[in-house]
N, C-alpha and C positions, 0 to 999 in steps of 0.2 A: 352791134355786139361784136362783129368781126374786128372792128377797129380797136375795141378794148382788148381783145385777145392778142392782136398784133402788137399793141403797145406793151402788153404784159410779157410777151415772149422776146422782145428785143434784147439781144445779148445772150439769150439762152442757146447753148450749143446743142446741136442735133443729138449728140450722144447722151445728153442729160434727159431728154424726153422719155425714152423707154424706161429708165430707172424710175421716174415719177409714176408712170403708168403701172409699173410692176408694184411699187409701194401701195398704190391705190388698190390694185387687185388683192394684195396681201391683206390690207385693212378690211376690205369688204368681205373677204373670205373668213376672217376672224369674227367680224361683227354680225354676219348674216344669221347666226343662231339667235339673235335678238336678246342675248343675255348680257349682263354687265361685265365689262372687262377693264382691268386696272390699267393705269397709265404705264406702270412698270412692264406689264405684259405686252402692251402695244409697242413700247420702246424697244423691247427685246426682239419682237417678232416682225415689226414693220420697219421701223427706223427710229433712230434717236430723236429725229425731228418729226415724229408722227403727227404733231399738231398741224404742221403744214399740209400733210396728207389729209387730215380731217377737213381742213379748210378747202382743199381741192374737191373732196367728196361732196361737201355741202354745196359748193359752187356748181357741181354737176347735178344737183337735185336730191342727193341723199339726205335724209333727216337723221341726224346723229344727236342723241341726247347726252348731256354731261351732268354728273352729280358729284358733289364734294362729299367724301366719306370720312375725311379727317383733315387736319391742317395740312394744306398743300398736297393733298392726295385726292385724285379724282378717278371716276370710272365712266366708261362710255358704253353706249349701246346703239344699235341701228334700229330706228323706228320703221322706216320704209325703204324699199329698194327702188 
């Protein structure tokens, strides 16, 4: 597993790492109420690229559910921490 992480972080600058952790913290803080949150809300409060932050959260073991509410509009909620 460590070798996978090492391969994924090649070329990542040290100053990039805290920003990603901060975005992950923002995402979890918003979703921890376990209510549905729109992609617009997450983009405004986490990051324009919040999808990558959701990917990181899932990789760390968080279960995040996604549902489509309209054409090209989605909502997200945290199932477990």
